[in-house]
N, CA, C and O atoms as a GROMACS GRO file, in nm:
protein
  388
    1MET      N    1   0.374   1.522   2.349
    1MET     CA    2   0.500   1.564   2.292
    1MET      C    3   0.475   1.683   2.200
    1MET      O    4   0.380   1.682   2.122
    2SER      N    5   0.556   1.782   2.208
    2SER     CA    6   0.538   1.901   2.128
    2SER      C    7   0.589   1.881   1.986
    2SER      O    8   0.662   1.786   1.957
    3ASP      N    9   0.549   1.972   1.897
    3ASP     CA   10   0.594   1.964   1.758
    3ASP      C   11   0.746   1.969   1.748
    3ASP      O   12   0.805   1.908   1.658
    4SER      N   13   0.810   2.042   1.840
    4SER     CA   14   0.955   2.053   1.833
    4SER      C   15   1.024   1.921   1.867
    4SER      O   16   1.141   1.901   1.833
    5GLU      N   17   0.952   1.830   1.933
    5GLU     CA   18   1.009   1.700   1.969
    5GLU      C   19   0.979   1.592   1.865
    5GLU      O   20   1.022   1.478   1.881
    6LYS      N   21   0.907   1.627   1.761
    6LYS     CA   22   0.875   1.531   1.656
    6LYS      C   23   0.989   1.523   1.555
    6LYS      O   24   1.059   1.621   1.530
    7ASN      N   25   1.005   1.404   1.499
    7ASN     CA   26   1.102   1.382   1.391
    7ASN      C   27   1.031   1.396   1.258
    7ASN      O   28   0.911   1.368   1.247
    8THR      N   29   1.103   1.440   1.157
    8THR     CA   30   1.054   1.435   1.021
    8THR      C   31   1.132   1.327   0.949
    8THR      O   32   1.255   1.332   0.941
    9VAL      N   33   1.059   1.230   0.898
    9VAL     CA   34   1.123   1.115   0.835
    9VAL      C   35   1.078   1.109   0.689
    9VAL      O   36   0.958   1.108   0.661
   10ALA      N   37   1.174   1.107   0.598
   10ALA     CA   38   1.143   1.096   0.455
   10ALA      C   39   1.129   0.948   0.419
   10ALA      O   40   1.215   0.866   0.450
   11VAL      N   41   1.018   0.915   0.353
   11VAL     CA   42   0.994   0.779   0.306
   11VAL      C   43   0.944   0.784   0.162
   11VAL      O   44   0.903   0.889   0.113
   12LYS      N   45   0.948   0.670   0.098
   12LYS     CA   46   0.896   0.659  -0.038
   12LYS      C   47   0.801   0.540  -0.041
   12LYS      O   48   0.841   0.426  -0.014
   13ILE      N   49   0.675   0.567  -0.076
   13ILE     CA   50   0.574   0.463  -0.086
   13ILE      C   51   0.508   0.475  -0.222
   13ILE      O   52   0.455   0.580  -0.258
   14PHE      N   53   0.512   0.367  -0.298
   14PHE     CA   54   0.453   0.362  -0.433
   14PHE      C   55   0.501   0.480  -0.519
   14PHE      O   56   0.422   0.548  -0.584
   15ASN      N   57   0.631   0.500  -0.515
   15ASN     CA   58   0.700   0.605  -0.590
   15ASN      C   59   0.661   0.746  -0.550
   15ASN      O   60   0.681   0.841  -0.626
   16GLN      N   61   0.605   0.761  -0.432
   16GLN     CA   62   0.569   0.893  -0.380
   16GLN      C   63   0.659   0.926  -0.262
   16GLN      O   64   0.667   0.850  -0.166
   17GLU      N   65   0.727   1.039  -0.271
   17GLU     CA   66   0.810   1.084  -0.159
   17GLU      C   67   0.719   1.150  -0.056
   17GLU      O   68   0.640   1.238  -0.088
   18LEU      N   69   0.732   1.106   0.068
   18LEU     CA   70   0.652   1.161   0.176
   18LEU      C   71   0.742   1.200   0.292
   18LEU      O   72   0.842   1.134   0.319
   19LYS      N   73   0.705   1.306   0.360
   19LYS     CA   74   0.775   1.345   0.483
   19LYS      C   75   0.675   1.327   0.596
   19LYS      O   76   0.571   1.391   0.600
   20ILE      N   77   0.710   1.238   0.688
   20ILE     CA   78   0.622   1.203   0.798
   20ILE      C   79   0.675   1.269   0.925
   20ILE      O   80   0.791   1.251   0.962
   21ARG      N   81   0.587   1.347   0.990
   21ARG     CA   82   0.623   1.405   1.120
   21ARG      C   83   0.566   1.314   1.228
   21ARG      O   84   0.446   1.288   1.232
   22THR      N   85   0.655   1.266   1.314
   22THR     CA   86   0.615   1.163   1.408
   22THR      C   87   0.702   1.165   1.533
   22THR      O   88   0.813   1.219   1.532
   23THR      N   89   0.650   1.107   1.638
   23THR     CA   90   0.729   1.087   1.759
   23THR      C   91   0.796   0.949   1.759
   23THR      O   92   0.875   0.919   1.848
   24GLU      N   93   0.763   0.868   1.661
   24GLU     CA   94   0.822   0.734   1.651
   24GLU      C   95   0.966   0.743   1.601
   24GLU      O   96   1.002   0.839   1.533
   25PRO      N   97   1.047   0.642   1.635
   25PRO     CA   98   1.185   0.641   1.585
   25PRO      C   99   1.188   0.633   1.432
   25PRO      O  100   1.106   0.563   1.372
   26PRO      N  101   1.281   0.703   1.369
   26PRO     CA  102   1.289   0.703   1.222
   26PRO      C  103   1.299   0.563   1.160
   26PRO      O  104   1.236   0.537   1.058
   27ASP      N  105   1.378   0.474   1.220
   27ASP     CA  106   1.391   0.339   1.165
   27ASP      C  107   1.257   0.266   1.165
   27ASP      O  108   1.228   0.190   1.073
   28TYR      N  109   1.178   0.287   1.268
   28TYR     CA  110   1.046   0.225   1.276
   28TYR      C  111   0.956   0.277   1.163
   28TYR      O  112   0.887   0.199   1.097
   29VAL      N  113   0.956   0.407   1.142
   29VAL     CA  114   0.873   0.469   1.037
   29VAL      C  115   0.916   0.416   0.901
   29VAL      O  116   0.831   0.386   0.816
   30ARG      N  117   1.045   0.406   0.878
   30ARG     CA  118   1.094   0.353   0.750
   30ARG      C  119   1.052   0.207   0.730
   30ARG      O  120   1.016   0.166   0.620
   31GLU      N  121   1.058   0.128   0.837
   31GLU     CA  122   1.017  -0.012   0.828
   31GLU      C  123   0.868  -0.024   0.794
   31GLU      O  124   0.830  -0.105   0.710
   32VAL      N  125   0.785   0.056   0.858
   32VAL     CA  126   0.642   0.055   0.829
   32VAL      C  127   0.618   0.098   0.684
   32VAL      O  128   0.537   0.038   0.613
   33ALA      N  129   0.687   0.200   0.640
   33ALA     CA  130   0.672   0.248   0.502
   33ALA      C  131   0.713   0.140   0.402
   33ALA      O  132   0.646   0.121   0.301
   34ARG      N  133   0.821   0.070   0.430
   34ARG     CA  134   0.865  -0.039   0.341
   34ARG      C  135   0.759  -0.150   0.335
   34ARG      O  136   0.734  -0.208   0.230
   35TYR      N  137   0.698  -0.178   0.449
   35TYR     CA  138   0.595  -0.281   0.455
   35TYR      C  139   0.475  -0.242   0.370
   35TYR      O  140   0.425  -0.322   0.291
   36VAL      N  141   0.429  -0.119   0.386
   36VAL     CA  142   0.315  -0.069   0.307
   36VAL      C  143   0.350  -0.070   0.159
   36VAL      O  144   0.270  -0.112   0.076
   37ASP      N  145   0.469  -0.024   0.125
   37ASP     CA  146   0.513  -0.023  -0.014
   37ASP      C  147   0.513  -0.165  -0.071
   37ASP      O  148   0.467  -0.186  -0.184
   38ALA      N  149   0.563  -0.261   0.005
   38ALA     CA  150   0.567  -0.400  -0.041
   38ALA      C  151   0.425  -0.454  -0.062
   38ALA      O  152   0.400  -0.525  -0.159
   39LYS      N  153   0.334  -0.421   0.027
   39LYS     CA  154   0.196  -0.467   0.012
   39LYS      C  155   0.132  -0.409  -0.113
   39LYS      O  156   0.059  -0.479  -0.184
   40ILE      N  157   0.159  -0.284  -0.141
   40ILE     CA  158   0.105  -0.221  -0.263
   40ILE      C  159   0.159  -0.293  -0.386
   40ILE      O  160   0.084  -0.323  -0.479
   41TYR      N  161   0.289  -0.320  -0.388
   41TYR     CA  162   0.348  -0.385  -0.504
   41TYR      C  163   0.305  -0.530  -0.517
   41TYR      O  164   0.305  -0.584  -0.628
   42GLU      N  165   0.268  -0.596  -0.408
   42GLU     CA  166   0.209  -0.731  -0.418
   42GLU      C  167   0.080  -0.724  -0.500
   42GLU      O  168   0.054  -0.810  -0.584
   43ILE      N  169   0.000  -0.622  -0.475
   43ILE     CA  170  -0.126  -0.604  -0.549
   43ILE      C  171  -0.096  -0.572  -0.695
   43ILE      O  172  -0.158  -0.628  -0.785
   44VAL      N  173   0.000  -0.482  -0.718
   44VAL     CA  174   0.036  -0.445  -0.855
   44VAL      C  175   0.080  -0.569  -0.933
   44VAL      O  176   0.039  -0.589  -1.047
   45ASP      N  177   0.163  -0.653  -0.870
   45ASP     CA  178   0.215  -0.772  -0.937
   45ASP      C  179   0.108  -0.876  -0.963
   45ASP      O  180   0.118  -0.952  -1.060
   46SER      N  181   0.006  -0.881  -0.878
   46SER     CA  182  -0.094  -0.987  -0.894
   46SER      C  183  -0.221  -0.942  -0.965
   46SER      O  184  -0.302  -1.026  -1.004
   47SER      N  185  -0.241  -0.812  -0.982
   47SER     CA  186  -0.370  -0.765  -1.035
   47SER      C  187  -0.370  -0.734  -1.183
   47SER      O  188  -0.474  -0.740  -1.248
   48GLY      N  189  -0.257  -0.700  -1.236
   48GLY     CA  190  -0.250  -0.675  -1.379
   48GLY      C  191  -0.318  -0.548  -1.426
   48GLY      O  192  -0.409  -0.554  -1.509
   49GLY      N  193  -0.278  -0.435  -1.376
   49GLY     CA  194  -0.319  -0.309  -1.435
   49GLY      C  195  -0.444  -0.244  -1.381
   49GLY      O  196  -0.512  -0.174  -1.456
   50ILE      N  197  -0.479  -0.264  -1.256
   50ILE     CA  198  -0.593  -0.190  -1.203
   50ILE      C  199  -0.550  -0.049  -1.167
   50ILE      O  200  -0.430  -0.020  -1.161
   51SER      N  201  -0.645   0.037  -1.143
   51SER     CA  202  -0.614   0.178  -1.116
   51SER      C  203  -0.535   0.193  -0.986
   51SER      O  204  -0.537   0.105  -0.899
   52THR      N  205  -0.467   0.305  -0.975
   52THR     CA  206  -0.389   0.334  -0.855
   52THR      C  207  -0.477   0.335  -0.730
   52THR      O  208  -0.439   0.279  -0.628
   53SER      N  209  -0.593   0.398  -0.738
   53SER     CA  210  -0.679   0.405  -0.620
   53SER      C  211  -0.726   0.266  -0.578
   53SER      O  212  -0.730   0.237  -0.458
   54LYS      N  213  -0.761   0.181  -0.673
   54LYS     CA  214  -0.802   0.045  -0.639
   54LYS      C  215  -0.686  -0.034  -0.580
   54LYS      O  216  -0.704  -0.112  -0.488
   55THR      N  217  -0.567  -0.013  -0.633
   55THR     CA  218  -0.448  -0.080  -0.582
   55THR      C  219  -0.426  -0.042  -0.436
   55THR      O  220  -0.402  -0.129  -0.352
   56ILE      N  221  -0.434   0.087  -0.405
   56ILE     CA  222  -0.414   0.134  -0.268
   56ILE      C  223  -0.522   0.080  -0.176
   56ILE      O  224  -0.494   0.038  -0.064
   57ILE      N  225  -0.646   0.080  -0.224
   57ILE     CA  226  -0.757   0.029  -0.143
   57ILE      C  227  -0.739  -0.120  -0.114
   57ILE      O  228  -0.759  -0.163   0.000
   58LEU      N  229  -0.701  -0.198  -0.212
   58LEU     CA  230  -0.680  -0.341  -0.191
   58LEU      C  231  -0.563  -0.366  -0.095
   58LEU      O  232  -0.570  -0.456  -0.011
   59ALA      N  233  -0.457  -0.289  -0.108
   59ALA     CA  234  -0.344  -0.303  -0.015
   59ALA      C  235  -0.389  -0.269   0.127
   59ALA      O  236  -0.353  -0.339   0.222
   60ALA      N  237  -0.467  -0.163   0.142
   60ALA     CA  238  -0.519  -0.125   0.274
   60ALA      C  239  -0.608  -0.235   0.330
   60ALA      O  240  -0.600  -0.265   0.450
   61LEU      N  241  -0.691  -0.295   0.247
   61LEU     CA  242  -0.777  -0.405   0.293
   61LEU      C  243  -0.694  -0.525   0.337
   61LEU      O  244  -0.725  -0.588   0.438
   62ASN      N  245  -0.589  -0.556   0.263
   62ASN     CA  246  -0.502  -0.668   0.300
   62ASN      C  247  -0.434  -0.641   0.434
   62ASN      O  248  -0.425  -0.730   0.519
   63ILE      N  249  -0.385  -0.520   0.453
   63ILE     CA  250  -0.319  -0.485   0.579
   63ILE      C  251  -0.420  -0.488   0.694
   63ILE      O  252  -0.390  -0.537   0.803
   64ALA      N  253  -0.541  -0.435   0.670
   64ALA     CA  254  -0.646  -0.438   0.774
   64ALA      C  255  -0.684  -0.582   0.807
   64ALA      O  256  -0.706  -0.614   0.924
   65ASP      N  257  -0.691  -0.669   0.707
   65ASP     CA  258  -0.722  -0.810   0.731
   65ASP      C  259  -0.616  -0.873   0.820
   65ASP      O  260  -0.649  -0.945   0.914
   66GLU      N  261  -0.489  -0.846   0.792
   66GLU     CA  262  -0.381  -0.897   0.877
   66GLU      C  263  -0.397  -0.847   1.020
   66GLU      O  264  -0.381  -0.923   1.115
   67LEU      N  265  -0.427  -0.718   1.035
   67LEU     CA  266  -0.445  -0.659   1.168
   67LEU      C  267  -0.558  -0.728   1.243
   67LEU      O  268  -0.541  -0.765   1.360
   68PHE      N  269  -0.673  -0.745   1.179
   68PHE     CA  270  -0.788  -0.808   1.244
   68PHE      C  271  -0.756  -0.952   1.286
   68PHE      O  272  -0.793  -0.995   1.395
   69LYS      N  273  -0.687  -1.025   1.200
   69LYS     CA  274  -0.651  -1.163   1.233
   69LYS      C  275  -0.554  -1.168   1.350
   69LYS      O  276  -0.566  -1.254   1.438
   70GLU      N  277  -0.457  -1.078   1.353
   70GLU     CA  278  -0.362  -1.073   1.464
   70GLU      C  279  -0.432  -1.033   1.594
   70GLU      O  280  -0.398  -1.084   1.701
   71ARG      N  281  -0.528  -0.942   1.586
   71ARG     CA  282  -0.604  -0.905   1.706
   71ARG      C  283  -0.682  -1.024   1.759
   71ARG      O  284  -0.690  -1.046   1.880
   72GLU      N  285  -0.741  -1.101   1.668
   72GLU     CA  286  -0.816  -1.220   1.710
   72GLU      C  287  -0.724  -1.320   1.778
   72GLU      O  288  -0.760  -1.380   1.879
   73LYS      N  289  -0.604  -1.340   1.722
   73LYS     CA  290  -0.507  -1.429   1.786
   73LYS      C  291  -0.471  -1.379   1.925
   73LYS      O  292  -0.464  -1.457   2.020
   74LEU      N  293  -0.449  -1.250   1.938
   74LEU     CA  294  -0.416  -1.191   2.068
   74LEU      C  295  -0.531  -1.210   2.166
   74LEU      O  296  -0.508  -1.244   2.282
   75ASP      N  297  -0.653  -1.188   2.121
   75ASP     CA  298  -0.770  -1.209   2.208
   75ASP      C  299  -0.777  -1.353   2.256
   75ASP      O  300  -0.805  -1.378   2.373
   76GLU      N  301  -0.751  -1.447   2.167
   76GLU     CA  302  -0.754  -1.589   2.205
   76GLU      C  303  -0.644  -1.619   2.308
   76GLU      O  304  -0.669  -1.690   2.405
   77ILE      N  305  -0.526  -1.566   2.286
   77ILE     CA  306  -0.417  -1.585   2.382
   77ILE      C  307  -0.454  -1.526   2.518
   77ILE      O  308  -0.427  -1.586   2.621
   78MET      N  309  -0.516  -1.409   2.517
   78MET     CA  310  -0.557  -1.346   2.642
   78MET      C  311  -0.664  -1.429   2.714
   78MET      O  312  -0.661  -1.441   2.836
   79ARG      N  313  -0.758  -1.486   2.638
   79ARG     CA  314  -0.860  -1.573   2.699
   79ARG      C  315  -0.795  -1.696   2.762
   79ARG      O  316  -0.829  -1.735   2.874
   80GLU      N  317  -0.702  -1.757   2.690
   80GLU     CA  318  -0.633  -1.874   2.742
   80GLU      C  319  -0.551  -1.838   2.867
   80GLU      O  320  -0.550  -1.914   2.964
   81LEU      N  321  -0.485  -1.726   2.864
   81LEU     CA  322  -0.408  -1.680   2.980
   81LEU      C  323  -0.499  -1.658   3.100
   81LEU      O  324  -0.464  -1.695   3.212
   82GLN      N  325  -0.614  -1.599   3.077
   82GLN     CA  326  -0.710  -1.577   3.185
   82GLN      C  327  -0.755  -1.711   3.244
   82GLN      O  328  -0.764  -1.725   3.366
   83GLN      N  329  -0.784  -1.808   3.158
   83GLN     CA  330  -0.826  -1.940   3.205
   83GLN      C  331  -0.717  -2.006   3.289
   83GLN      O  332  -0.744  -2.062   3.395
   84HIS      N  333  -0.593  -1.999   3.240
   84HIS     CA  334  -0.482  -2.059   3.313
   84HIS      C  335  -0.461  -1.988   3.447
   84HIS      O  336  -0.433  -2.052   3.548
   85SER      N  337  -0.475  -1.857   3.447
   85SER     CA  338  -0.460  -1.780   3.571
   85SER      C  339  -0.565  -1.820   3.673
   85SER      O  340  -0.535  -1.832   3.792
   86GLU      N  341  -0.686  -1.842   3.628
   86GLU     CA  342  -0.793  -1.884   3.719
   86GLU      C  343  -0.765  -2.022   3.777
   86GLU      O  344  -0.789  -2.045   3.895
   87VAL      N  345  -0.714  -2.114   3.696
   87VAL     CA  346  -0.680  -2.247   3.744
   87VAL      C  347  -0.568  -2.239   3.847
   87VAL      O  348  -0.574  -2.304   3.951
   88ILE      N  349  -0.467  -2.160   3.819
   88ILE     CA  350  -0.355  -2.144   3.912
   88ILE      C  351  -0.403  -2.083   4.043
   88ILE      O  352  -0.365  -2.129   4.151
   89ALA      N  353  -0.487  -1.980   4.034
   89ALA     CA  354  -0.539  -1.916   4.155
   89ALA      C  355  -0.620  -2.016   4.238
   89ALA      O  356  -0.610  -2.018   4.361
   90GLU      N  357  -0.699  -2.096   4.171
   90GLU     CA  358  -0.780  -2.197   4.241
   90GLU      C  359  -0.692  -2.299   4.312
   90GLU      O  360  -0.718  -2.335   4.426
   91ARG      N  361  -0.589  -2.346   4.243
   91ARG     CA  362  -0.498  -2.444   4.303
   91ARG      C  363  -0.420  -2.383   4.419
   91ARG      O  364  -0.397  -2.450   4.519
   92LEU      N  365  -0.380  -2.258   4.406
   92LEU     CA  366  -0.311  -2.191   4.517
   92LEU      C  367  -0.400  -2.179   4.638
   92LEU      O  368  -0.355  -2.197   4.751
   93SER      N  369  -0.528  -2.148   4.615
   93SER     CA  370  -0.619  -2.135   4.728
   93SER      C  371  -0.642  -2.270   4.794
   93SER      O  372  -0.661  -2.276   4.916
   94GLU      N  373  -0.640  -2.380   4.718
   94GLU     CA  374  -0.652  -2.514   4.775
   94GLU      C  375  -0.531  -2.548   4.862
   94GLU      O  376  -0.545  -2.612   4.966
   95ILE      N  377  -0.414  -2.506   4.817
   95ILE     CA  378  -0.291  -2.532   4.892
   95ILE      C  379  -0.292  -2.454   5.024
   95ILE      O  380  -0.248  -2.505   5.127
   96GLU      N  381  -0.341  -2.330   5.020
   96GLU     CA  382  -0.341  -2.244   5.138
   96GLU      C  383  -0.440  -2.290   5.243
   96GLU      O  384  -0.423  -2.256   5.360
   97THR      N  385  -0.542  -2.364   5.206
   97THR     CA  386  -0.643  -2.405   5.304
   97THR      C  387  -0.617  -2.539   5.364
   97THR      O  388  -0.694  -2.586   5.448
   0.00000   0.00000   0.00000
């Protein structure tokens, strides 16, 4: 997609105004920005005055942790699906013979 086809979406994260150039729908970008902002403020509310950089790093670690856990869940679902598919294929081959 060319630059002319990108949207510019204004968001606010941790009191910082940002303009994001993206091919994603504006509502999606705003939702992601709200999520990141909420994660940062969770750290602010629970940490009691740590530096901005540490706050951002901890929020990023929390988001990355969620991502890794969701990937693991997806991998497990894919393994189970593969196992079920193999059982179904085996049973179908038994029926055909």
